[in-house]
N, C-alpha and C positions, 0 to 999 in steps of 0.2 A: 450756785448753779454752774455746772461744768459746761464750758464753751470751747469749741474746737480752735477758736482764734487765740486762745491762751498760748498754744505752742508757737504761733507766729510772734507773739510778744516776747517770749523767751529767746527766740531766734534773733529778734531785733536787738535785744539787750546785748547779745554776744557778737553781733555783726561787726565786721571790720569797717563797713560803710554806714554805720549808725549815724543818724542825724536826729534832730528833734522829730518826734513822731506825731502825726495828726491822725486821730481815730475819728473817722466819719461814720455817720449813721443817723437814722431818723430818731425822733424823740421816743423815749421809752423802749429802746432796743437793748438796754443794759450796759451802756458804755461806762457809766460811773462805777457801777458794781464791778465790772470786769477789771478796770484799771485799779480800783481800790484793792481787790483781791490780789492782783498781780504785784502791786507795790508792796503790800504787807507780806507777801510770801517770798518774793525774789530779792528784796532789798532790806537793808538794816532799818530804814526809816522811810516813811511816805510823807511828803509835804504837799498838801492839797490847797490850791487857791481856786475858789469858786467866784468867778467874776459877776455872776448874777446875784449871788447871795451877799457878797461883800463888794459893793460898788466902789468903795473908797480905794481899794487896792489898785484900781486902774490908774489912779493918779501917779503912782510910781512910774508907769510907762509913759505918761504924758510929759513928765519932767525929763526923762532920759531914756535912751535905747541902748546905753552902754551895758553890756551883759554883766560885766564884773560888778558894776554899781548896783544893778538890779538884784543880783544874788545876795549881795551884802544887805540891801534894804529888806528883801524878803526874809532873810534869816533873822534879822532884828525884829521884823513885824510879827513873824510866827513864833519867835522864841526858840527856834530850832537851828542847830548847826547843819549846814548843807554840804555834804562831802561828795566830790565827784566819784561816780562809779559805785558808791555804796548807798546813796540815797536817791530816791526818785522824786522829781518835781512834777506835779500833776496840775496843769492848768485846765480846770473844768469850766464849761460854758464860755469858752474863750471867744466865741463870736460876739460877746457883749463888749469886747474891747479890741477895736481894730489895731490899736497901737501895740497891744500884747501879741496879736497875731503877727504883726510886722517884726516884733522883737525876736521871733524864732530865728530869723535870718542871722541876727547878730549873735545869738547863742551858738549857732552852728559855726560861725566864722571866728568868734573870739574864745568860746569855751566849749569846744567839741567834746571834752571829757565829761561834761555834765549830762546826766540822763534826764530827758524832758519828754513828757507825753502831754498833748493837748487834745481836748475833745469838746464837742458842743452839739446840742440838739439841732441847731440850724447852721452848722458850720459850712455846709455846702452853699447856703445863701451868702454867707460872709465871703467865702472864697470867690464867688462870682462877681464881687464888687470891683470897682476900678482901682482901689487902693490896696488890694491884696498883695502879699509879699512875693518876691521873685521866685519863679519855679526853680527847683533844683536844690533848695536849701532845707527841705524836710523829706521824711519818709511818710508814706500813707498806708493805712489799713482801713478796711471797710467792715463794719459790723452790721449784720442783718438780723432779722428775727431768728429764733432758734430753728434749726433744721429738724427734719423728722428724726434723724439720728440723735440729735441733742434732746429732743422730746423724749425719746426712749430712755436716754440716760436719766432725765429728770424723773421719770416714772419708775426707776429702778429696774429697767429692762435692758441693761447693757449687754447681756448675753445674746439677746436677739439682734442688737446692733452689730455685735462682733460676728455673728453668723453671716449677716448680709455682707460685711466687709471682708470676709475671708478672701485670700488670694487664690487664684487658680482658674482653670478654664470654665466656661459657662456650664453649670450643671444645675438642674432644678433643686430648689430648697425642699426639705422634707415637707410634705403636704400639711401636716398639722401645724407646723411652724409658719408656713406660708399663710394659712388661714388666720393664725394669731397676729401676724404682722398686718394683714388687711384689717383686722379688728381695730388695732391701734391707729392705723392710718385713717379710718373713718372718724375717730375722735380728734385726730390732729386736724382734719379738714374743718372741724367745727371750732376747735380752740385756736388753731394757728400757732405761731411761735413767739408772740410777745411775752417776754419773761414773766411779768406779773400775772398774765392770764394763765400761763403754764403752771406757775407756782400755786395759784388758786385751785386749778384742776387737780394737780398732784396731791394737794392737801386734803380735799374733800369730795372730789368727783362731782361737784354740783355745777351742772351746765347752765343753770339759770344765773348763778353767781358769775360764771365765766362770761356770759353775755353782758352782765352789768359792768364788769371791768372793761370789756371791749368798748362798750358805749361811752364809758368815761374817757377812754383813750381817744375815741373819735371826737368827743366834745373838746378835748384838749387840742387836737389838731385844728378844729374849727376856730378855737380861740387864737391859735397862732396865725391863722389867716387874717383875722381882724387886727392883731397886734403888730405883725411884722411885715405884711405885704403892702405894696403900694395901693393907695385908695382905689384907683380905677380897676385894679386887678382883683379886689376882694370878691365881688359877686361872680367873676369869671372862675376863680378858684373853686368856689362852692359849686358852680354849675358843672364843671369838669369832674370834680370829686364825686358828686352825687350821681353823675351819669355812668360811672364805671360799671356797676352791675348790669344796667340795661344794655350798654354797649357790648359787653361780653356775652350777653344772653342771646344775641343774634346768631343766626347760622353762620353768616360771614362776620367775624368779630372785628373787622376793620373799624377804627374809630371814625365816626361820622360827625362833623361839626354841626350839620343841620339838625342833628338830634338834640343839640343844646338849645338852639332857636333857629327859626327858618332862615334868618338873614346872616347866620354866623359864618365867618370865614377864618381860615387858619391864622392869617396875619393878625387878626384881632385878638386871638387867644394864645399866641406864641409865648408872650411874656409870662402868662399864667401857667402854661404848661412847663416852661423852663423853671419857674419858681417851685412847682410841685416836684419836679425832677431833682432840682438842687437840694430840696429838703428831704429827699430820700423816700417820698411817699408814693411815687409811681415809677414804673419802668416802661419805657417805650421800646417796642420791638418793630423795627422797620422792615418793609418789604424789599426783597431783591428778586430779580427775574433771571439772573445769571450767577454762576458761581465762579468768580475770579477773585483772586486775592490782591489787595485786602478787600474784604466784602464791604467795608465801610465806604469805599469809593463808589460802590455800585448800588447803595441803598436809595430808596425813594423817600426823600425828606418829608413829603406831604402825605405819605401812605404808611400807616403804622397801626399796631394794636396797642392798647393801653391797659396795663395790669397794675393791681394794687400791691403795696409792699408786703402784704400778709394775707394769706387765704382766710384766716379767721376773721380779720377785720372786713374783708370783702363780704363774707357771709353776714356779718353784723350790719354792714351798710345796706344789704339787701333784705334784712329782716328774716333770714332763714330760721325756721323753728328747730329747736333742739331735737325734737322727735325724729328728725331725718337721720340722725346718727345711729339710731338703733333699728332702722328699717332696711336691713340688708345693704344693697348696693345703691339705694336711692340717692344718697348724698353725692355719689360719684357722677350721677347723670344730671344733677340739678344744673339749671342754666345752660342746658345743651353742652355740658362738660366744661363750663367756664371755670368752675372751681378746680377742676383737674389741670387745665392749662395754667391757671394762675399758680397752683402748687408747683408744677414742673418748672416754670420760670423762676419761682422763688428759690427752689432747691438748687438749681444750677447757678444762680447768681451767688448764693451763699457758699456753696461748696467749691465752685470752680472760678467764679468771678470772670467768666469768659464772655465774649461778645456773642449775641444771639440775634438772629433775624428770622423772618419767615419767607418762604419761597412760594411764588405763584406763577403759573405758566398760562398766560392769556385766558384766565378764568376756567381752565379745564382741569387743573390739578393744583393742589396746595399742600405743602408740608409745613406743619405747625412751627417747627423750630429748625434753624440751620445753625449749628454750633461751630464757632471758629476758635481753635486753639493755636498755639505757636507751631504745631506740627501738622494739623490736619483740619479739614472741614467735613463735618458729618451731618446728615439729616436726622431728625428725630420726630417721628410721628407720635401723637398722643391719642390714646384711645381711652374712653371713659369706662369701658366694660372689658369683656373678654373677646369681642369680635375683632379679629386681627387681620382682616382683609386690608391690603395696602396698595391700592391702585396708584395713589399719588407717589408712594415710595418707588414703585416700579418705574413710573414716568421720570422721576428724579434720577434714578439709577441709569436709565437708558440715555439720559442726556449728559450726566456729569461723572458717572463711574467712580463714586467715592469708595474708600477702602471696604466699607460695609454699610448696611442700612440699619439705623436705630429705630426701635419702636418701644414705647412704654405703655403698659396696660395692666389690667388686673390678673392677667395670666402669669404663670410661673416663669422663672428664668429658663431660656432655651435659645439655642442657635439653630435657625432653620434656613439652611443654605446661606444666602447673602444677608438674611435678616437676623439681627440680634434682638430678641424680646427681653426687655428688662422690666420686672414688676415695678409698679409705681412706687412702692416703698423703697426701692433701691435706686431710683433715678438719680440720686445724688452722686452715684458712682460713675455716671456717664460723663464724658466719653471714655470708652475702654480702648486699650491697645490689645489687639488680639494677635495670636500667632498667625503669621502669614500676611499681616498688614504691610502695605508698602509705605511704612513710616519709619523714621529713625528710632534707634534704641528700642527695638521690639522687646516686649516683655508681657507678662501676664497683666490682667486688669489693674489699672491705677485706682487706688482707693484713697479717700481723704486721710 
């Protein structure tokens, strides 16, 4: 399955500042498959060590953290000669061995010529522990569920993807192709981007089987709660996780702890929230009331919206029926547009990995996302239909004067005075640099 992150892996291989690489991502987002494909294609040989499947290999790291000795031991153990620069060492499920995680530091310091990638389903949990290795000794990449563009690739619709990603000024896409893209987007809302789910859909178009696979993934996550989380946090994890559809179905999608139970307080659930975040299962989007950089310094720690890692899994959590995908625009309006917001958040995290917040002005106006890049801060309003009235955007504009105003909806691509309307299927291309922007390195739209 073609993944956009493959290019980042190739760049890492040839980088002058290459260090051991940690690939982070939630369970079943395709980390093992991606690294296996990368290792077999870009290297002479791939040496895979799976710390969950072969528990005994962790003993090598218990005995020594000397990088040279470890390479020798692993070569003998696997029966494979390991050559620097020509072979790739892949430590899979590395979170099962904290000593192996710490050893990455010594590989960088003692044997920087060796190419090493490590990944793990709960790597974020391991990295949050007190004995994690020193910062600065590894490179990081994050793998998310398939984006809509990757979904199109998987369905053999790369020509449609390339149409959306064309460079140039904002011009509407041909109407028949616009409708075709919305058709595929409806099905993406149901399937989401988990690789196994997309593979099942691409193979047989059976939405009932899609839902079966999604439920299997949800059950695997629930099993992780019981197996890996601290005992007192397990019921809290379940309460938070199960509440996400209901929280997002409200008109005001702010996460409310009292919706979990009447006596719930944030401090009682903070550890559970952090666990879910570290595991890559949720994304928190914090509220800001002013736009000053860095936005992180002005966020409200106790006021946020909570989104699921995957729009398809969100629908499965909520028990959305498959028939919604064939009923015109109904699926876009479900949950008061919650699926749409979750999709937009998911697309921007995967394609841009930029920080996002939401803006609220004393309860009178709200912009769904404020996107911060290295060069600019832009608002993005999310519309579930084609109604493009934007009073909140106008209020944001009057107060903060961004380079332009972003809006995503079912309407076609167009620039209307200060507002750039991006169709929902193309939201992964946001933010754009437009001619006339007061930003450095002006150019036509940036595309992944």
